[in-house]
DOPABA-831111 format. One line per field, with one value per atom (N, C-alpha, C, O, CB): residue number from 0; residue in one letter; atom name; z, y, x. Coordinates in Angstrom, 3 decimals. Each point is the difference from the previous one (the first is absolute). Glycine has a CB too. Example, Ala and Ser with C-alpha at 12.3 -4.5 7.8 and 13.67 -1.06 7.14 Angstrom:
# DOPABA-831111
num <- c(0/0/0/0/0/1/1/1/1/1)
residuo <- c(A/A/A/A/A/S/S/S/S/S)
atomo <- c(N/CA/C/O/CB/N/CA/C/O/CB)
up <- c(7.800/0.000/0.000/0.665/0.581/-1.966/0.060/0.730/0.169/-2.314)
north <- c(-5.690/1.190/1.200/-0.019/-1.154/2.223/1.190/1.090/1.108/-1.736)
east <- c(13.190/-0.890/0.900/1.036/-2.928/1.542/0.820/-0.770/0.509/0.675)
This chain:
# DOPABA-831111
num <- c(0/0/0/0/0/1/1/1/1/1/2/2/2/2/2/3/3/3/3/3/4/4/4/4/4/5/5/5/5/5/6/6/6/6/6/7/7/7/7/7/8/8/8/8/8/9/9/9/9/9/10/10/10/10/10/11/11/11/11/11/12/12/12/12/12/13/13/13/13/13/14/14/14/14/14/15/15/15/15/15/16/16/16/16/16/17/17/17/17/17/18/18/18/18/18/19/19/19/19/19/20/20/20/20/20/21/21/21/21/21/22/22/22/22/22/23/23/23/23/23/24/24/24/24/24/25/25/25/25/25/26/26/26/26/26/27/27/27/27/27/28/28/28/28/28/29/29/29/29/29/30/30/30/30/30/31/31/31/31/31/32/32/32/32/32/33/33/33/33/33/34/34/34/34/34/35/35/35/35/35/36/36/36/36/36/37/37/37/37/37/38/38/38/38/38/39/39/39/39/39/40/40/40/40/40/41/41/41/41/41/42/42/42/42/42/43/43/43/43/43/44/44/44/44/44/45/45/45/45/45/46/46/46/46/46/47/47/47/47/47/48/48/48/48/48/49/49/49/49/49/50/50/50/50/50/51/51/51/51/51/52/52/52/52/52/53/53/53/53/53/54/54/54/54/54/55/55/55/55/55/56/56/56/56/56/57/57/57/57/57/58/58/58/58/58/59/59/59/59/59/60/60/60/60/60/61/61/61/61/61/62/62/62/62/62/63/63/63/63/63/64/64/64/64/64/65/65/65/65/65/66/66/66/66/66/67/67/67/67/67/68/68/68/68/68/69/69/69/69/69/70/70/70/70/70/71/71/71/71/71/72/72/72/72/72/73/73/73/73/73/74/74/74/74/74/75/75/75/75/75/76/76/76/76/76/77/77/77/77/77/78/78/78/78/78/79/79/79/79/79/80/80/80/80/80/81/81/81/81/81/82/82/82/82/82/83/83/83/83/83/84/84/84/84/84/85/85/85/85/85/86/86/86/86/86/87/87/87/87/87/88/88/88/88/88/89/89/89/89/89/90/90/90/90/90/91/91/91/91/91/92/92/92/92/92/93/93/93/93/93/94/94/94/94/94/95/95/95/95/95/96/96/96/96/96/97/97/97/97/97/98/98/98/98/98/99/99/99/99/99/100/100/100/100/100/101/101/101/101/101/102/102/102/102/102/103/103/103/103/103/104/104/104/104/104/105/105/105/105/105/106/106/106/106/106/107/107/107/107/107/108/108/108/108/108/109/109/109/109/109/110/110/110/110/110/111/111/111/111/111/112/112/112/112/112)
residuo <- c(M/M/M/M/M/A/A/A/A/A/S/S/S/S/S/N/N/N/N/N/I/I/I/I/I/K/K/K/K/K/L/L/L/L/L/R/R/R/R/R/N/N/N/N/N/A/A/A/A/A/T/T/T/T/T/G/G/G/G/G/K/K/K/K/K/Y/Y/Y/Y/Y/S/S/S/S/S/I/I/I/I/I/R/R/R/R/R/A/A/A/A/A/A/A/A/A/A/G/G/G/G/G/A/A/A/A/A/V/V/V/V/V/L/L/L/L/L/G/G/G/G/G/E/E/E/E/E/S/S/S/S/S/S/S/S/S/S/N/N/N/N/N/V/V/V/V/V/V/V/V/V/V/E/E/E/E/E/L/L/L/L/L/Q/Q/Q/Q/Q/E/E/E/E/E/G/G/G/G/G/D/D/D/D/D/L/L/L/L/L/A/A/A/A/A/P/P/P/P/P/V/V/V/V/V/L/L/L/L/L/Y/Y/Y/Y/Y/V/V/V/V/V/P/P/P/P/P/R/R/R/R/R/A/A/A/A/A/D/D/D/D/D/L/L/L/L/L/A/A/A/A/A/M/M/M/M/M/A/A/A/A/A/F/F/F/F/F/F/F/F/F/F/D/D/D/D/D/K/K/K/K/K/T/T/T/T/T/D/D/D/D/D/T/T/T/T/T/S/S/S/S/S/S/S/S/S/S/H/H/H/H/H/C/C/C/C/C/P/P/P/P/P/H/H/H/H/H/K/K/K/K/K/G/G/G/G/G/D/D/D/D/D/A/A/A/A/A/S/S/S/S/S/Y/Y/Y/Y/Y/Y/Y/Y/Y/Y/T/T/T/T/T/L/L/L/L/L/Q/Q/Q/Q/Q/A/A/A/A/A/K/K/K/K/K/S/S/S/S/S/G/G/G/G/G/P/P/P/P/P/I/I/I/I/I/K/K/K/K/K/D/D/D/D/D/A/A/A/A/A/A/A/A/A/A/W/W/W/W/W/S/S/S/S/S/Y/Y/Y/Y/Y/E/E/E/E/E/A/A/A/A/A/P/P/P/P/P/L/L/L/L/L/D/D/D/D/D/G/G/G/G/G/L/L/L/L/L/E/E/E/E/E/A/A/A/A/A/I/I/I/I/I/A/A/A/A/A/G/G/G/G/G/H/H/H/H/H/L/L/L/L/L/A/A/A/A/A/F/F/F/F/F/Y/Y/Y/Y/Y/T/T/T/T/T/D/D/D/D/D/K/K/K/K/K/V/V/V/V/V/T/T/T/T/T/V/V/V/V/V/E/E/E/E/E/A/A/A/A/A/V/V/V/V/V)
atomo <- c(N/CA/C/O/CB/N/CA/C/O/CB/N/CA/C/O/CB/N/CA/C/O/CB/N/CA/C/O/CB/N/CA/C/O/CB/N/CA/C/O/CB/N/CA/C/O/CB/N/CA/C/O/CB/N/CA/C/O/CB/N/CA/C/O/CB/N/CA/C/O/CB/N/CA/C/O/CB/N/CA/C/O/CB/N/CA/C/O/CB/N/CA/C/O/CB/N/CA/C/O/CB/N/CA/C/O/CB/N/CA/C/O/CB/N/CA/C/O/CB/N/CA/C/O/CB/N/CA/C/O/CB/N/CA/C/O/CB/N/CA/C/O/CB/N/CA/C/O/CB/N/CA/C/O/CB/N/CA/C/O/CB/N/CA/C/O/CB/N/CA/C/O/CB/N/CA/C/O/CB/N/CA/C/O/CB/N/CA/C/O/CB/N/CA/C/O/CB/N/CA/C/O/CB/N/CA/C/O/CB/N/CA/C/O/CB/N/CA/C/O/CB/N/CA/C/O/CB/N/CA/C/O/CB/N/CA/C/O/CB/N/CA/C/O/CB/N/CA/C/O/CB/N/CA/C/O/CB/N/CA/C/O/CB/N/CA/C/O/CB/N/CA/C/O/CB/N/CA/C/O/CB/N/CA/C/O/CB/N/CA/C/O/CB/N/CA/C/O/CB/N/CA/C/O/CB/N/CA/C/O/CB/N/CA/C/O/CB/N/CA/C/O/CB/N/CA/C/O/CB/N/CA/C/O/CB/N/CA/C/O/CB/N/CA/C/O/CB/N/CA/C/O/CB/N/CA/C/O/CB/N/CA/C/O/CB/N/CA/C/O/CB/N/CA/C/O/CB/N/CA/C/O/CB/N/CA/C/O/CB/N/CA/C/O/CB/N/CA/C/O/CB/N/CA/C/O/CB/N/CA/C/O/CB/N/CA/C/O/CB/N/CA/C/O/CB/N/CA/C/O/CB/N/CA/C/O/CB/N/CA/C/O/CB/N/CA/C/O/CB/N/CA/C/O/CB/N/CA/C/O/CB/N/CA/C/O/CB/N/CA/C/O/CB/N/CA/C/O/CB/N/CA/C/O/CB/N/CA/C/O/CB/N/CA/C/O/CB/N/CA/C/O/CB/N/CA/C/O/CB/N/CA/C/O/CB/N/CA/C/O/CB/N/CA/C/O/CB/N/CA/C/O/CB/N/CA/C/O/CB/N/CA/C/O/CB/N/CA/C/O/CB/N/CA/C/O/CB/N/CA/C/O/CB/N/CA/C/O/CB/N/CA/C/O/CB/N/CA/C/O/CB/N/CA/C/O/CB/N/CA/C/O/CB/N/CA/C/O/CB/N/CA/C/O/CB/N/CA/C/O/CB/N/CA/C/O/CB/N/CA/C/O/CB/N/CA/C/O/CB/N/CA/C/O/CB/N/CA/C/O/CB/N/CA/C/O/CB/N/CA/C/O/CB/N/CA/C/O/CB/N/CA/C/O/CB/N/CA/C/O/CB/N/CA/C/O/CB)
up <- c(121.517/-1.140/0.186/0.424/-1.955/1.205/0.097/-0.983/-1.111/1.826/-0.308/-0.850/-1.263/-0.951/2.987/-2.068/-1.194/-1.009/-1.005/2.410/-1.155/-0.912/-0.639/0.679/0.700/-2.703/-0.734/-0.879/-0.650/0.669/-0.029/-0.839/-1.051/0.241/1.654/-3.079/-1.040/-0.888/-0.123/0.169/-0.653/-0.984/-1.274/-0.558/1.563/-1.465/-1.237/-1.164/-0.019/1.013/-1.951/-1.143/-1.072/-0.158/0.654/-1.223/-1.111/0.414/1.120/-2.146/0.069/0.190/0.022/-0.742/-0.401/2.003/0.162/-0.299/0.297/1.415/-2.308/-0.255/0.950/0.205/-2.659/3.030/0.938/-0.616/-0.280/2.295/-2.237/-0.710/0.695/0.636/-2.793/2.009/0.485/-0.724/-0.307/2.578/-2.542/-0.609/-1.240/-0.222/2.471/-3.058/-1.249/0.135/-0.998/0.191/1.999/0.215/0.490/0.755/-0.231/-0.958/0.510/1.263/-0.036/-2.305/3.434/1.296/0.317/0.902/-0.122/-1.531/0.204/-0.668/-0.499/2.631/-2.130/-0.473/0.982/0.553/-3.004/2.668/0.984/-0.346/-0.466/2.200/-1.492/-0.066/1.404/0.162/-2.475/3.326/1.394/0.824/1.172/-1.369/-0.406/0.638/0.909/-0.344/-1.630/3.132/0.958/-0.006/0.124/1.329/-1.597/0.038/1.382/0.511/-2.987/3.077/1.304/-0.185/-0.519/1.707/-0.765/-0.052/1.424/0.801/-2.979/2.494/1.341/-0.074/-0.479/1.194/-0.234/-0.014/-1.395/-0.969/3.313/-2.433/-1.276/-0.737/-1.043/2.012/-0.437/-0.645/-1.263/-0.155/2.386/-3.128/-1.220/0.385/0.959/-2.299/0.610/0.306/-0.141/-0.834/0.059/1.597/-0.045/-0.385/0.565/1.190/-2.727/-0.461/0.713/0.042/-2.282/2.794/0.701/-0.837/-0.311/2.591/-2.642/-0.898/0.806/0.794/-2.735/1.746/0.727/-0.326/-1.159/1.162/1.025/-0.215/-0.915/-0.748/2.997/-2.191/-0.836/-1.487/-0.824/2.645/-2.170/-1.403/-0.417/-1.112/1.280/0.710/-0.260/-0.008/0.626/0.427/-1.763/0.007/1.266/-0.043/-2.528/3.691/1.304/0.128/0.917/0.057/-1.869/0.034/-0.211/0.355/-1.214/0.286/-0.258/1.161/-0.059/-2.363/3.464/1.128/1.261/0.353/-1.375/1.688/1.264/1.094/-0.139/-1.052/2.274/1.136/0.623/0.164/0.274/-0.098/0.586/1.496/0.545/-2.762/2.858/1.413/0.199/1.134/-0.694/-1.529/0.087/0.473/-0.421/-1.413/2.701/0.455/0.312/0.188/0.751/-0.889/0.389/0.672/-0.073/-1.836/2.555/0.674/-0.442/-0.007/1.993/-2.350/-0.315/1.062/0.213/-2.745/3.193/1.029/-0.555/0.756/0.525/-2.592/-0.618/-0.616/-0.111/-0.328/0.034/-0.701/0.763/-0.170/-1.947/2.946/0.768/-0.373/-0.463/0.641/0.026/-0.260/-1.413/-0.420/2.865/-3.167/-1.379/-0.058/0.691/-1.561/0.031/-0.333/-1.424/-0.800/2.374/-1.891/-1.320/-0.741/0.605/0.270/-2.209/-0.873/-1.040/-0.606/0.957/-0.542/-1.068/-1.205/0.126/1.529/-2.820/-1.259/-0.588/-0.203/-0.205/0.138/-0.613/-1.514/-0.601/2.609/-2.610/-1.446/-0.689/0.635/-0.278/-1.638/-0.775/0.065/-0.002/-1.527/1.585/0.051/1.402/0.184/-2.096/2.896/1.380/0.927/-0.460/-0.344/2.096/0.960/0.015/-0.131/1.502/-1.209/0.169/1.441/0.324/-2.819/3.346/1.446/0.404/-0.446/0.770/0.532/0.582/-1.058/0.159/1.965/-3.200/-1.105/0.345/-0.602/-0.982/2.566/0.348/1.510/0.737/-2.893/2.595/1.418/0.151/-0.933/1.504/0.632/0.278/1.460/0.874/-2.667/2.043/1.362/0.247/-0.435/0.407/0.728/0.238/0.846/-0.246/0.094/1.138/0.893/0.169/1.042/0.184/-2.253/0.082/1.114/0.496/-2.946/2.820/1.056/-0.434/-1.184/1.994/0.162/-0.253/-1.110/-0.052/2.445/-3.270/-1.114/-1.268/-1.070/2.718/-1.540/-1.177/-0.395/-0.703/1.364/-0.220/-0.280/-1.496/-0.390/2.497/-2.939/-1.457/-0.589/-1.089/0.988/0.801/-0.548/0.559/-0.425/0.159/1.204/0.519/-1.156/-0.810/3.184/-2.444/-1.078/-1.331/-1.042/2.208/-1.146/-1.208/0.114/1.100/-1.435/-0.811/-0.043/-0.669/-0.946/0.862/0.587/-0.645/-0.422/0.570/0.818/-2.383/-0.607/-0.067/-0.176/-1.151/1.470/-0.247/-1.503/-0.771/2.856/-2.491/-1.424/-0.770/-1.228/1.827/0.099/-0.697/-0.167/-0.601/1.524/-0.389/-0.084/-0.768/-0.680/2.838/-2.049/-0.623/-0.642/0.570/1.125/-2.882/-0.710/0.155/-0.291/-1.366/2.119/0.064/-0.845/0.326/2.002/-3.450/-0.888/-0.553/-0.194/-0.400/0.345/-0.581/-1.421/-0.753/2.205/-1.819/-1.374/-0.703/-1.159/1.874)
north <- c(100.496/-0.849/-0.571/0.696/0.669/-2.640/-0.648/0.642/0.367/-2.524/2.291/0.675/-0.783/0.562/0.452/-2.316/-0.791/0.020/-0.708/-0.748/2.260/0.105/1.375/1.019/-2.656/1.650/1.260/-0.041/-1.006/1.292/0.815/0.138/1.055/0.988/-1.685/0.475/1.031/-0.195/-1.102/1.233/0.955/-0.109/-0.579/0.552/1.412/-3.072/-0.613/0.889/0.531/-2.864/2.491/0.854/-0.799/-1.200/2.624/-0.752/-0.628/-0.600/0.178/-0.641/-0.258/-0.638/-1.511/-0.542/2.469/-2.597/-1.440/-0.690/0.518/-0.169/-1.531/-0.858/-1.187/-0.572/1.287/-1.071/-1.118/-1.063/0.254/1.253/-2.727/-1.056/-1.348/-0.267/1.528/-2.098/-1.385/-0.825/0.487/0.255/-1.982/-0.959/0.569/-0.236/-0.755/1.739/0.534/1.239/0.467/-2.740/2.821/1.179/1.185/-0.170/-1.331/2.681/1.220/0.390/0.194/0.573/-0.657/0.312/1.486/0.480/-2.742/2.982/1.435/0.589/-0.711/0.439/1.606/0.756/1.131/0.538/-1.133/0.958/1.045/0.778/-0.557/-0.826/2.678/0.879/0.458/0.928/-0.168/-1.419/0.388/-1.138/-0.170/1.752/-2.343/-1.161/0.458/0.902/-2.362/0.824/0.273/-1.196/-1.145/2.611/-1.191/-1.056/-0.029/1.023/-0.770/-1.444/-0.196/-0.855/-1.113/1.307/0.327/-0.726/-0.299/0.911/0.203/-2.405/-0.420/-0.734/-1.131/0.967/0.823/-0.606/-0.444/0.749/-1.485/-0.509/-0.554/-0.769/-0.598/0.458/0.150/-0.722/0.724/1.198/-2.073/0.144/0.613/1.036/-0.209/-1.911/3.228/1.002/-0.585/-0.874/2.678/-1.317/-0.423/1.205/1.082/-2.888/1.618/1.069/-0.084/-1.057/1.069/1.103/0.100/0.867/1.149/-1.419/-0.301/0.641/0.474/-0.765/-0.684/2.699/0.476/-0.829/-0.326/2.623/-2.630/-0.758/0.746/-0.617/-0.425/2.359/0.805/-0.219/0.285/1.407/-2.194/-0.230/-1.463/-0.376/2.263/-2.709/-1.426/-0.364/0.672/-1.144/-0.594/-0.535/-0.845/-1.225/1.219/0.672/-0.668/-1.011/-0.821/2.861/-1.997/-0.980/-1.421/-0.967/2.724/-1.889/-1.316/-0.504/-1.111/1.672/0.242/-0.355/-0.215/0.832/0.472/-2.415/-0.302/-0.095/-0.718/-0.514/1.964/-0.068/-1.390/-0.535/3.040/-3.079/-1.334/0.081/1.088/-2.046/-0.183/-0.069/-0.020/0.046/-1.262/1.148/-0.046/1.345/1.055/-2.779/1.673/1.219/-0.336/-1.162/2.110/0.072/-0.168/1.286/1.029/-2.662/1.560/1.174/0.214/-0.931/0.562/1.597/0.401/1.020/0.986/-1.404/0.200/0.948/1.391/0.969/-2.905/2.035/1.279/0.719/1.226/-2.164/0.173/0.609/-0.116/0.850/-1.369/-0.496/-0.175/-1.272/-0.967/3.423/-2.451/-1.173/0.054/1.018/-1.161/-0.957/-0.088/-0.842/-1.012/1.260/0.191/-0.759/-0.509/0.598/0.790/-2.494/-0.614/-0.055/0.022/-1.381/1.288/0.003/-1.106/-0.202/2.674/-3.181/-0.993/0.664/0.733/-2.642/1.650/0.530/-0.991/-1.167/2.442/-0.828/-0.849/0.132/0.910/-0.648/-1.175/0.003/-0.915/-0.880/1.354/-0.267/-0.834/-1.473/-0.888/2.831/-2.187/-1.371/-0.599/-1.179/1.744/0.236/-0.463/0.930/0.866/-3.214/2.179/0.896/-0.160/-1.104/1.020/1.202/0.026/0.443/1.187/-0.658/-1.525/0.224/0.908/-0.161/-2.071/3.192/0.908/0.582/-0.013/-1.298/1.817/0.572/1.367/0.439/-1.690/1.923/1.361/0.171/-0.750/1.622/0.129/0.339/1.514/0.749/-2.866/2.538/1.422/0.254/-0.807/1.049/0.882/0.476/1.055/1.145/-1.622/0.078/0.896/1.203/1.124/-3.088/1.720/1.052/-0.201/-0.475/0.650/0.187/-0.236/0.821/0.970/-1.461/0.077/0.702/1.424/0.335/-2.539/3.020/1.400/0.117/-0.759/1.303/0.419/0.253/-0.729/0.302/0.056/-1.324/-0.781/0.256/-0.809/-0.932/2.842/0.317/0.022/-0.190/1.508/-1.096/0.070/-1.317/0.000/1.718/-2.854/-1.280/-0.409/-1.011/0.324/1.451/-0.289/0.169/0.916/-0.132/-1.671/0.081/-0.521/0.256/1.678/-2.654/-0.556/-1.524/-0.552/2.676/-2.788/-1.445/-0.260/0.689/-1.170/-0.519/-0.527/-1.428/-0.627/2.106/-1.990/-1.276/-0.965/0.405/0.788/-2.483/-1.032/-0.074/-0.179/-1.141/1.459/0.101/-1.296/0.024/1.675/-2.824/-1.243/-0.172/-0.976/-0.047/1.977/-0.082/1.170/-0.162/-1.065/2.407/1.223/0.734/0.069/0.115/0.360/0.766/1.488/0.483/-2.356/2.592/1.451/0.480/-0.227/0.287/0.626/0.432/1.387/0.418/-2.791/3.074/1.326/-0.089/-0.899/1.692/0.148/0.029/1.265/0.209/-1.584)
east <- c(102.385/0.302/1.407/0.922/-2.446/1.659/1.303/0.971/-0.384/-0.707/2.340/0.989/0.310/0.542/0.427/-1.306/0.293/-1.155/0.057/1.409/-2.517/-1.140/-0.004/0.129/-1.463/1.184/-0.083/-1.250/-0.283/2.825/-3.277/-1.190/0.249/0.693/-2.183/0.910/0.030/-1.223/-0.533/3.085/-2.975/-1.073/0.587/0.949/-2.212/0.703/0.472/-0.412/-1.110/0.958/1.034/-0.309/-0.727/0.227/1.784/-2.878/-0.702/-1.331/-0.478/2.670/-2.771/-1.297/0.200/0.819/-2.023/0.443/0.121/-1.324/-1.076/2.867/-1.682/-1.155/0.092/1.070/-1.218/-1.001/-0.066/-0.880/-1.172/1.509/0.220/-0.723/0.186/1.020/-0.731/-1.318/0.088/-1.039/-1.088/1.921/-0.500/-0.927/-0.676/-1.187/0.807/1.127/-0.523/-0.860/-0.547/0.630/-0.223/-0.846/0.834/0.957/-2.910/1.580/0.607/-0.768/-1.215/1.960/-0.037/-0.603/0.051/-0.687/1.331/0.176/0.090/1.217/0.873/-2.067/1.230/1.156/0.210/-0.960/0.548/1.667/0.274/1.260/0.994/-2.124/1.060/1.163/0.386/0.793/-1.464/0.103/0.216/0.612/-0.334/-1.597/2.806/0.621/1.140/0.763/-1.381/0.716/1.076/0.946/-0.433/-1.081/2.801/1.020/0.628/0.456/0.004/-0.443/0.613/1.245/-0.074/-2.165/3.373/1.267/0.415/0.210/0.483/-0.576/0.385/1.332/0.076/-2.500/3.465/1.328/0.399/-0.128/-0.221/0.839/0.457/-1.096/0.262/2.020/-3.506/-1.108/-0.438/0.236/-0.993/0.119/-0.535/-1.058/-0.744/1.195/-0.528/-1.023/-1.398/-0.237/1.787/-2.469/-1.397/-0.835/0.161/0.206/-1.269/-0.874/-1.344/-0.629/1.781/-1.578/-1.283/-0.936/0.311/0.806/-2.275/-0.953/-1.214/-0.546/1.326/-1.208/-1.175/-1.242/-0.255/1.240/-1.745/-1.235/-0.959/-0.759/1.038/-0.245/-0.894/0.252/-0.869/0.779/1.268/0.348/-0.185/0.371/1.253/-2.191/-0.190/-1.479/-0.820/3.039/-2.550/-1.363/-0.149/0.116/-0.270/-0.101/-0.022/-1.138/0.014/1.010/-2.003/-1.090/0.528/-0.673/-0.909/2.778/0.594/0.864/0.526/-0.554/0.175/0.851/-0.835/-0.835/2.723/-1.656/-0.665/1.063/0.990/-2.884/1.674/0.923/-0.102/-1.097/0.884/1.351/0.037/0.314/0.188/0.541/-0.677/0.361/1.517/0.479/-2.620/2.889/1.458/0.541/-0.475/0.550/0.911/0.675/1.449/0.361/-2.521/2.963/1.400/0.461/-0.672/1.115/0.698/0.543/1.445/0.806/-2.337/1.838/1.372/0.418/-0.706/0.405/1.424/0.417/0.327/0.058/0.815/-0.659/0.353/-1.193/0.004/2.233/-3.275/-1.137/-1.313/-0.874/2.028/-1.322/-1.226/-0.736/0.606/-0.776/-1.143/-0.840/-0.571/-0.550/-0.022/0.709/-0.491/-1.264/-0.128/2.470/-3.273/-1.208/0.164/0.720/-2.190/0.798/0.158/-1.334/-1.072/2.994/-1.821/-1.170/0.113/1.052/-1.326/-0.834/-0.102/-0.633/-0.980/0.787/0.755/-0.508/-0.992/0.335/1.813/-3.347/-1.028/0.115/-0.571/-0.987/2.297/0.224/-1.007/-0.582/3.032/-2.651/-0.924/0.404/-0.852/0.402/1.756/0.515/-0.051/0.302/1.173/-1.854/-0.081/0.757/0.744/-0.958/0.032/0.653/1.511/0.529/-2.582/2.728/1.451/0.228/-0.029/0.524/-0.268/0.049/1.153/1.136/-2.171/0.705/0.993/0.943/1.221/-1.353/-0.461/0.776/0.582/0.980/-2.432/0.834/0.417/0.017/-0.639/-0.312/1.695/-0.004/-0.028/0.288/0.975/-1.619/-0.141/0.335/-0.316/-1.449/2.404/0.203/-1.069/0.127/2.405/-3.581/-1.140/0.419/-0.436/-1.132/2.407/0.498/1.502/0.451/-2.691/3.019/1.447/0.642/-0.572/0.598/1.159/0.731/0.365/-0.039/0.946/-0.558/0.348/1.043/0.967/-1.487/0.298/0.901/-0.374/0.528/1.220/-2.662/-0.402/-1.453/-0.605/2.259/-2.203/-1.401/-0.303/-1.152/1.095/1.046/-0.209/-0.497/-0.574/2.365/-1.584/-0.470/-1.366/-0.558/2.943/-2.925/-1.351/-0.990/0.137/0.477/-1.608/-0.979/0.519/-0.604/-0.360/2.063/0.621/0.071/-0.010/1.362/-1.281/0.245/1.338/0.383/-2.863/3.182/1.205/-0.334/-0.893/2.499/-0.889/-0.376/1.177/1.149/-2.883/1.420/1.004/0.221/-0.942/0.278/1.926/0.312/-0.258/-0.085/1.780/-1.820/-0.326/-1.511/-0.450/2.541/-2.883/-1.456/-0.611/-1.014/1.034/0.597/-0.519/1.177/1.089/-3.006/1.683/1.033/-0.265/-1.094/1.405/0.704/-0.040/1.157/1.165/-2.238/0.729/1.086/-0.255/-1.142/1.573/0.660/-0.096/-0.520/0.374/1.500/-2.741/-0.549/0.414/-0.360/-1.592)
């Protein structure tokens, strides 16, 4: 794991919402802090309504975290392209975010309840 990345279990319960729908709630959120960037919350897929998410062909690579896959959210108002991403097989030391989704904050709201 890169020395500029820190993981911690986020405290409390979180609600995940987009386009007027609740996509899930979780008390098992992992917070990833990378350098001076804003923390990113990773939510377990088991706590999300994954039927609304379709994996896309979009991918990216981070030298610190590995290869990311992206997901489009199928909302009632229409698809929200690449609303979430996931590290299916993150680099060593980041296994805690495997099986989790992170979200673009301008597309999906993740907030403590």
